[in-house]
C-alpha positions as a printed NumPy array, in Angstrom:
array([[ 18.092,  -8.618, -18.097],
       [ 16.675, -10.521, -15.156],
       [ 12.928,  -9.642, -14.99 ],
       [ 13.111, -10.074, -11.207],
       [ 16.302,  -7.982, -10.858],
       [ 16.777,  -4.528,  -9.406],
       [ 16.91 ,  -2.607, -12.692],
       [ 13.418,  -3.724, -13.847],
       [ 12.11 ,  -3.08 , -10.329],
       [ 13.516,   0.463, -10.287],
       [ 11.995,   1.097, -13.717],
       [  8.574,  -0.093, -12.503],
       [  8.831,   2.014,  -9.344],
       [  9.81 ,   5.104, -11.348],
       [  6.924,   4.627, -13.774],
       [  4.539,   4.061, -10.875],
       [  5.688,   7.245,  -9.144],
       [  5.207,   9.187, -12.38 ],
       [  1.669,   7.836, -12.825],
       [  0.356,   8.187,  -9.236],
       [  0.119,  11.697,  -7.777],
       [  0.126,  10.498,  -4.123],
       [  3.588,   8.983,  -4.642],
       [  4.986,  12.318,  -5.893],
       [  3.282,  14.975,  -3.818],
       [  0.874,  15.675,  -0.99 ],
       [  0.67 ,  14.291,   2.522],
       [  2.714,  11.456,   3.97 ],
       [  1.666,   9.737,   7.187],
       [  3.023,   6.66 ,   8.908],
       [  0.281,   4.131,   9.577],
       [ -0.531,   3.096,  13.134],
       [ -0.062,  -0.665,  13.07 ],
       [ -0.402,  -3.78 ,  15.106],
       [  0.487,  -7.34 ,  14.092],
       [  3.299,  -5.846,  12.02 ],
       [  6.296,  -8.139,  12.548],
       [  9.079,  -6.809,  10.298],
       [  6.693,  -4.684,   8.243],
       [  6.109,  -0.967,   7.895],
       [  3.288,   0.943,   6.203],
       [  2.486,   4.526,   5.357],
       [ -0.308,   6.458,   3.692],
       [ -0.027,   9.03 ,   0.917],
       [ -2.691,  11.517,  -0.143],
       [ -2.764,  14.066,  -2.988],
       [ -6.162,  15.704,  -3.423],
       [ -8.742,  12.904,  -3.573],
       [ -6.178,  10.25 ,  -4.535],
       [ -4.772,   7.989,  -1.845],
       [ -2.177,   5.228,  -1.711],
       [ -1.212,   2.785,   1.01 ],
       [  2.379,   1.526,   0.841],
       [  3.352,  -1.576,   2.826],
       [  6.888,  -2.935,   3.064],
       [  7.679,  -6.314,   4.571],
       [ 11.292,  -7.142,   5.36 ],
       [ 10.587, -10.501,   7.004],
       [  8.229, -13.454,   6.882],
       [  4.682, -13.199,   5.53 ],
       [  2.518, -11.305,   7.999],
       [ -0.902,  -9.797,   8.559],
       [ -0.958,  -6.025,   8.959],
       [ -3.658,  -4.311,  10.948],
       [ -3.773,  -0.548,  10.379],
       [ -5.711,   2.244,  12.035],
       [ -6.653,   4.956,   9.543],
       [ -6.276,   8.623,  10.487],
       [ -9.015,  11.196,   9.882],
       [ -9.459,  11.994,   6.204],
       [ -8.152,   8.651,   4.977],
       [-11.396,   6.734,   4.513],
       [-10.571,   3.979,   2.048],
       [-13.838,   2.512,   0.796],
       [-13.892,   0.098,  -2.119],
       [-11.674,  -2.635,  -3.51 ],
       [ -7.888,  -2.367,  -3.609],
       [ -5.351,  -3.059,  -6.336],
       [ -1.644,  -3.6  ,  -5.806],
       [ -0.087,  -1.29 ,  -8.389],
       [  3.162,  -3.281,  -8.495],
       [  1.531,  -6.576,  -9.476],
       [ -1.694,  -5.246, -11.028],
       [ -3.707,  -7.702,  -8.907],
       [ -6.773,  -6.999,  -6.818],
       [ -5.672,  -7.237,  -3.179],
       [ -7.928,  -8.597,  -0.419],
       [ -8.337,  -6.138,   2.44 ],
       [-10.693,  -6.71 ,   5.35 ],
       [-12.297,  -3.705,   7.011],
       [-12.88 ,  -3.735,  10.751],
       [-14.438,  -1.361,  13.283],
       [-16.673,   0.392,  10.779],
       [-13.873,   0.829,   8.243],
       [-11.509,   2.635,  10.622],
       [ -9.141,  -0.338,  10.597],
       [ -7.799,  -2.368,   7.695],
       [ -6.323,  -5.855,   7.842],
       [ -4.456,  -7.551,   5.003],
       [ -1.706, -10.069,   4.298],
       [  1.731,  -8.954,   3.119],
       [  3.887, -11.71 ,   1.59 ],
       [  7.443, -12.282,   2.782],
       [ 10.096,  -9.806,   1.667],
       [  7.846,  -7.785,  -0.596],
       [  6.23 ,  -4.397,  -1.074],
       [  2.66 ,  -3.402,  -1.908],
       [  1.39 ,  -0.112,  -3.299],
       [ -2.359,  -0.307,  -2.75 ],
       [ -4.807,   2.068,  -4.4  ],
       [ -8.575,   2.093,  -4.574],
       [-10.029,   0.631,  -7.732],
       [-12.097,   3.311,  -9.433],
       [-15.39 ,   2.165, -10.896]])
């Protein structure tokens, strides 16, 4: 099995969906973006849990998102696919988020709970 192949990826995505309520149920909203290039992002919310999913089909790019009402995302972020803390810059009093998305990749960002 190729650890970078599609089968391991699908297994990780399935396990992630099973473990994160916002990926299974609740609200889905496309994110209002600028500086997107070939990227797309959407927000998921189930109760108090939130997730931000970003997909980049092209070159590495910065995404700048405007958050809708009820989607305040305060705190540090973790990419659930890699397990790494992900740098996100807040702008305009936290109503906008800006972060880098590597080329041809996906991020599933959640707030790190203290």
